[in-house]
N, C-alpha and C positions, 0 to 999 in steps of 0.2 A: 578716476574713480571716484574720491571724492566727489569734485562738482558735479558728476552726472548723480551721484547720490543723493547729495542737497536738492540737483531739478526733479529728481522722481519723488523724493518726498511733498516739493511743492506741490505737483503735478497728483499729489494722494490730501493734499487737503481738504476733507470730506465739507459740505454741506453741513448745517446742526443738524438737518433731517436724518444722520447719521449716530445720534443721539435718545430717538426714538425706538420702544421694543416693544410687543408683547408680550405682557409680565401674565398671563392668568386668562385661563377661560372654562366654561362649564359646557357639556356637554350631557350632560342629564341629569338632574337635580331629582333630590332625593324625594319620595312618595307620600313623607310620613314629615307634612306643611299644615298650615292653619292658614292656609293662601286660599281656600274654596277650591281647587283645583286640583287634576292629579299630581302634575309635578311643575314647578319653575320655570322660566326661560331661558334658552342659550344667551348667554354674552360670553365677549372675554374685553381686555384691557389691554390700555394703550397706555406704558409709562414714559415721560420724558426728565431722562436726565441730565439733560446740558444745564446749562447757568441762562438759559432766556426763550421766552415764548417763541413759538411755532404758530404760523397758521397752516391749517389744513386743509386747507383746500383742496384741491383739486388729488389729492394722495385718495389712492383706490387700495379696496381689500377680496379675495376672494378664500372661497375655502378651497380644496384640492382637485375640485371641480369647476374647468372652464380656462382655464390662464386667468392673463392678463385684459385679454379680448372682453371678459363674458366679465369682470372688476367688477364692483360696484363704489361708487364715490360721491354718490347720495348724501352720506351719512358726516362727513367732512365738513362739506361747503358752510364757509360762515365760518367755523370750531377753530376756535385760539385754546392751545394747552401748554400751560405755563408751567416756567422752573418747577421738577421735581412733580406734577401732577400726574395722576392718575384716570384714565376716562374711561367711562365702562360702556361700550357701545353691547344693544339687548337687541334679541329677535323681538320685532311684531308676532301676535297673534294670540297672546296668552292675559285673556281678560281682564280678568283680575289683577296681573302685573303688567298693565298697558299706558303708563305714565312714570315719570322718575320719582316723583314722590311715592310712589306705588315700591317701586325697589328698592329705594331707598328705606320701607319700612320693614319692607322683607328680612334686608340686611340690618339692618338699624344702623345706618350713613346718618352721614351731617349733611344736611342740604349743600354744603360745599362742595360735594361728587357728583360732577358732570356726570350725567346720564344720557347715552339717546342712541333711540330705537332705530332699527335699519327693518328694511324689508328683505326675504330672500333669503338664504344661504345658510342654512341649518348646519350645525355644526354633529356629524354621527356620530354616535354612542360608541360604533365600534370602531375608532379609529378618523383621524382627519387632519387639517391641518388651516392655519391661519396665517395670512399672505398678508402681507402689508408691499405696495407698491407706492413712488416716489413720484409726483406730477411728470418725470422728467422721464418715466420709463418707455423703453420701446419694447424691450425682449419681456418673456418670461421670465427671463435669469434678473433681470433687474431690479427685481426686487429689494426692498428696504429689510423686511425681518423675515422667516420665515418661521412659523409654532408651528411643529406636531407635537401627535400624542394620541394614546395607543384607547386601549377600551376603559368608558368610562366605568369608574364605581361606584354609581348614582348617591350622592353625598359627596364627593371632596370634587372637590374644583382642582385641574391643572394646572400648575405652577411650574416656576427653570428651580434646580438645584443652584444656593446660595454659593457651593462652589463652585463649579464650573459654567455656572448661567444655563446650560443644555435644558429647556422645553419640557417638559412631560412627566410629573413626579406628581406627587398625589397632594395638596393639601393633605398637612396633623394639626388639629387644635392647637393654641400655643405657641405651635412651631411658623418664625418666619410671621411672625401680623398677622398667623390665619387664626379664624376663631367663630363657633357658631352661627347662624343667623340666627335675627328674633324670629321668623315666624316659621321656622325651621329646622330639621336637623344637618340642614347642607352647614360644608365648611369650605371655608375659605379665605382669602383678606383683599375682596372689591374695592377699590376705595385707595389701596397703599402696596405696598410689595418691602422688599431684602433688601433693598439696595445695589446698584452696579457693583458685579465682579467682576475683577479684576483680568484687565487683558493679558493672557499668557501662550505664549509660543510652547505647543506641547508637541510640535513631531518637527524637526525641522528636515529640508533636502537635503540627500544623500549624493554621493557623487556615482555615474547612472553614465550606461552604454548603450546610445542606439545605433541603428541599423538604416542608411540612407531609401528612402519609399515605404520605410515599417514605422509603426505609430510608435511614441515610448511617450511615457511621461514622471515627471519629479512632481513626488507626493511633500505637502504639509499640510499642519493642522493646529488649531488655536484655539482657547477660550476665553471666555468673558460673558459678559454684558453690561451694554449693548456689546450684540454680537456682532462678531468681524468681521471684517469684509477683507481682502487681501488685494493684491496688485504683485502681478511677477515682474524681475528685473531683467534684463541679460546685460550682462556686462554694464551692469550700472541704469541701464536705459529702460525703463516701462515697455513691456511687453505689448502692445495693446487689443482689449479684448479679454488681456490674461489676468479676470477678477476673480477665479475659485481655489478653493486648496488646492487643487491639483490643474498641473500644468498639462496641457496634454499636444503636443508636435504630431501631428495625425501625418506626415508625407514628409520628414525631415529631410536635409538634403544635407552636405558637408559645413555650411554658410551659417545653419543653427547651432556646430558646436561653441562653450561657450563658458563663463561663469555663472549662473543664475542664482537668486537671492529672491524669497518675497516677503516684502511689505504689506502688516500687520495695523489695522486699527479698526476701535470702535468709535471715532469723536471723542473720546474724551483720552486715549490714551495710543502712541504710536510704536510699534515694533520690529526690528526688520530682522529677518531669520540668518543660520551661518548661510554660509556660499559653497553651491553644489558646481561641478564642473561637467557639464553636458560633453560624451564624445560621441565622435558621429562618427561609427565603420562602415565603410563602402563595401564593405564584401560579410553578407553573409551566406552561412554555409547553411545547408539543410542536411539535420539528424543522421550521420552514419553507424550502426552500428558493428564495434569493434569487438564486442563480446557479445554474447546472444545463449540463452538460457537452452537449458536442455532437457531434452524428455528424458525421466528418471522413474523407476519403480522401488520406492522407499516403505519401509514397512511402517504399522502401526506403531505410534509410540516415539519416531527419530519425529528427529524437525529439519523440516522441507529448507533448504536455505537454494530457490533460483537469483542471479548473479546477471549483472549485464553492464556495458561501458559502450558507452557514444560520442563517436567528434560530430561536432556543430560551431557553430558561431550564429548568433551566442550559445554559451552551454545548453544543451537541450536539455529538462524536467521531465520525469516520470509518472505514467501514471499506471500502477497490473490492476489486471482486469482476472475477475473467474468466471468460465462462460460466456464473456463479452460483459460482465457488469462491473465498476468499476469496483477497488476494492479501497474501504472508506480511508481516508490517514495512508497508504500503501504510495507513496509519492517518493521513493529511492529507489535510490540503484541496486538496492538488495531486497529481495523479500524472501522474511525468514517466517517460516507458522511453526513450531515447535507443537509437540503430541500430537502428533498426527492419526487422524481418523478414517476410516472406512471410507469418510461423507465431504474429506477434503480430496480428495479422488475430484479431476475434471479436468478442461481446458484452460491452462493459461496462457495468461500475454501481458504484455507490456510494453504502452506507445512511446515512442521517445519524441518531444516535439520542441521545434520554435519558431519564430519569426520568419524563417525559414521553410519551415518545411512539416511533415508530419513520414513518421514511419512504427512499426512492430516485429514483433518479433512473438513468440509463443511456443510452447513448449507442452504435452502433454503429462501429468500427473497421476500414475496408478498408486493408488496405494495396495498395497497386497498384507500376505502373513508373513510373519519370515521365513523363509525361503530355505529347504533342511539339505546345506550344501555341508559336508562333510572331505575334513582329507582324509584319506585315504591310505595314504602310500608317501615315504620320505625314503632318499639314500643322499646319503651325504657324506660318503668313500666309495671308489671301484675299486674292485679287483686289477691287478697291474693284467699287463698295458690298455694303462690305462688314453692312451690317442684316441682321440675323437671319440669319449665317453664323457659324460658329464652329472654333474647333481641334478637332482629332482626332485619332484613330489607331484602327489595326484592328487585331486578333487572330484567329487562321485556326488551326483544329485541326488539325493532318496526322498525327492520331495514327488509328489502325483503331476507337477507340471515344469514343462520349460521353463529357465532361466534363462534374461539374455544378460550375459556379464560385463557388457560391456559400460566403462567407466567405474568396474570394480580397481580394487588396489589391492597390494600384496607388498609382507615386506617381512622381513628377518624377527631375529628375537625383541627387536626395537618394536616396542608397540605407541608409535608416532606416524602421521602422516606427512614429517619433514624427508625421510625416503623412501617413500612409498612405489611401487613401480604400478602401473595406470592400464588397463586393458583400453586399446583405442579403439579396437574395434567391433563389430558385434560380431558375438558367441554365441550363440545358443548350446546351450546342454539341455539335453532330455531326461526325462525320467531314469534312473538309473543309468546313464550315462557315464564316465570316465573323462576327466581331459587329464593328461600331462604338463607341464610345466616343464620346462626345463635351462638350464642356466646355459649360457656365451660366454663366461668371463668377462674380466673387465672391459678386453678390448675382442672380445670375442665379435664373429664373423654368425648373421643367424642364416644366411641365405642356406644353406645346405649344411643346417644341422637338422634336420626334421629325417634325411635321409641316412645321416651319423646314426642318429637313435634307432631307426630302423634295421638300419646294418649290426647295430651294437645285440636286440636283440632279438631278431630274426622274426619265422614269421609265426611264431606263437602270439604275437600284438594284433590285435582289435585291425581290420581292414578299413576299417572310420574312421582310427581313433583320432582327437584330434590334440596335434601337441602344440603348444604355443611356448616360442624364446624371449630367454629375458636377458639382459645385458647387465652383470654383475657389480655394483654400482656401490658394494656394501649391504648387497639381499643375501649375498652367499651362504654355504650351509656347512656349520661346520660341525667336524668328525668329533670334536670336543664334547660337543653339544650344543644343541640352536633350538631355535622355534621357526613355526611357521604362522602369521597371523594375516587372515582376509578380510576385507572390510565391501561393503557394497560402495557404489555410488554416493548415496544417500548421508552416508555415517558421519558425523562433524563429534561425537566423541572416541577415542582412538581404542577405551574399553566395549565398545558396541560392534564389535566383531562377526562375522557370520558363521567364523569358522577359525580354530587357532588350536593348536599344536606344540605339543614341546617334544623334548627326547635328552637322551641322554647322553652319552659316548656311543658315538658309531662302530659299527663292524663293520672292517671292509671288507665291500662285495657283497653284505650282504642288507635289504632293507629292510625298514621299519613298516609291517603295515597294518591295516586294519580289521581287528576280527568281530566279526557281525555276531558273535553267538556272548566275549565277554570284552566290549565297548570298552576305548581308553579310559579310564575315572581321572577327572578334574582335568582334562586332554591330555597325559601324561602316553604318549607312544612307548610301551615297551614290546610290543608282539615283533618278533621275526619272522621272515620271511624264508617257510623249508617246501623243497623242493617238491612238489606235487602236494601241496597243500594247500586247499581254497583255491587252487589254478596258478600257483605258486608257480615258476618255473627257471633253467637254470640258460642267461644267455649265450648266446651264439661265440659273438666275442668274448671271452675273459673270463664265462664264467658266473657272473654277479647272479647272484638269486632275487628275485624279485614277481610281482605279480601287473608290472603296468596297464593299466586298460582295464583292468578287472579288480573286483573286489573281492568275489567267489569264483567260484572253478565255471567258467561258459558251460551252460546247456544247451544242446541241439533239440531243437523244439522241431516236431514233424507230426503231421496232419494225417490222415486217412477220413475218408466220406461215409455216411449212409444214406440213408435217408431221413433227411427231413434234421438228419445230426451229423455233426463234426466229432472225432474222438485227439484229443489233443496229446501230443507225449512228449513227455521230456528226460534228461536224470537227473534227478535229483539227491537232495543231503536231508539224508531222514530228521524231520521234526522243526529243518525251514521253512518261512511262510514264504510264499509263489503269489506270485496273479497273472494273469494270463487277458489282454487288453484287445483290442479291435479298433478297426478304421476302416470307411471304405476305399480309399485306393492308399499306393504311393504315393500322391502327390500331396495326401490331406495330410495338416496339420496336427488334428484332434485326435486324440487316443479316447477312448472310451474303454472301463477298465468291465470283463465281462463276467470274471470267477477270482474269486482269492479262495487260499487251501493251503493245506502244511501238509507239506507230505509225508508219510508214514513210512517211506521205504525207497530205495537207490534209483525207482523207476515211478514215474508217476505220470497217467492218464486222465484227461473229463472229457464226460461228455457233453458238447454246449449243441443246442438252436444252430442249425447251419444259416449263413446267413441269407436274405432273399436274394441279394445280389451278391457281385464280386467282392469281397474282404480281405482283406490283410491284417492275419495277427500275427501278435509277439508274446514272449512270457517274460516275466523278470523278478528278480527274487528281492522281498522287501525285505530289506535290513536294517534293521530298527539302528536310531539317531542318539547319541551316545548321551 
């Protein structure tokens, strides 16, 4: 390695030309002048930081248009630049400043400052470049120096930063030899400069893994003036043509693996970077998602959290999108949006990509109001004999819209997510519907639980009652007092429950129920079921008292038709609120409320306009939420 590095350094000995640099330029002079013209001409400055004179014959320059092929060599013919000298190159066409003497008079320069005029190649006031090529340049990239600058100020020249060597800062009067011109208020330092800037490596290459057939790059950077030149080494040997700060191997093979470094020089100093190991992997693998985001219905002010995971070689990168538009800065495997509003609803997707391929996954996010779901019954102790009987609790939808419970979670008095049970399938709970959750026991078999539950409570159960079983792994209901906590799929804070109730010591064989006229205060259930009250009955087996599937006694809806009208009747409870809904067919999913009323007696009849076509009607009790 030692001898190879010495050889590399010998190969990097640069000609004296490397000690040249563009140190100043003017692309828009001031209109406040005594030149007898709107503004003075454009110009740029070349400085020699070396210790010997250089013949500039054969050198070429251009602005950012045209490259080497259209570069101009005429201004340099027969010109010699002495050590430490700065020469000014001025654009022709401004009559009052058309000779070296006139230019020096404009700025108040001594006669020793060389001023050379050129034609063409104007510098754009909106931003441009000054590019200098040596006589042996073959391609555009063989330039000796490139000074880039932005929008002109209209009176100050552009010069270089004395700390970094970077070109493009405005000259300031009194800073870095800058002064105000003799015949205008232009500020610059033509004919002089702030001296060289010490060479320094600002970015070392780092260990990198590439893949056969896919481009791979190593990065370095340096600062200084004259501006740094680069030569990459592989295992100590110069890489042909690798003379920029970035080394890119467009089609790597296994033999490109090795130890890489870069030698940096500016004709005055030479430095060598740290060594980086390039590993070439022969087996790139396109991304495959192992975790995908799921569609979700959070409610306002919750926090949206979407997670993904993907395998691939190299490791995939991510980009999240909403409705097809990239979300700025969202490039991790988790998307988090706090304080959700309705406007956050949309189609969210994430793109996973690497060198071998691209894939994507998506989820629909629908921000809603908080659904009115209430825990309306809890039974924590069964009357003997208890064989085939189990703890249960009931969830009722008091909202006017259906809710999909997929992803919802529940637990007992431990208000945390550590041991929750998650509803893993689509479970739709309609407005007014009650669903029963039954416990299977720590090693319970859930296969026959629904049939056992129906046999226990008998034919009074609603025929279409949905029953969901859970295996007790810590969420059993204690007879001595306990709680039920219920969260939606989006909840990130255990305190953010959809519904939560607690109860004191249970009465064996009697469930706690929800009293619509006196809802639980602070979530504490203390109303025990009474046979015959609000639809409660004695179970067929063991005589337990409860009302699973009902919050109030079921009512029978009857309809009779007249000319253009429909009379709808049902058994009612005085003072209780009711609604009648309609939908066009049994297969339709959306109900429309056609009337709301408060019952005045044990039987209620309403007269409605008859539907033009066939329709389906239902009645429901409007139960107040706690």
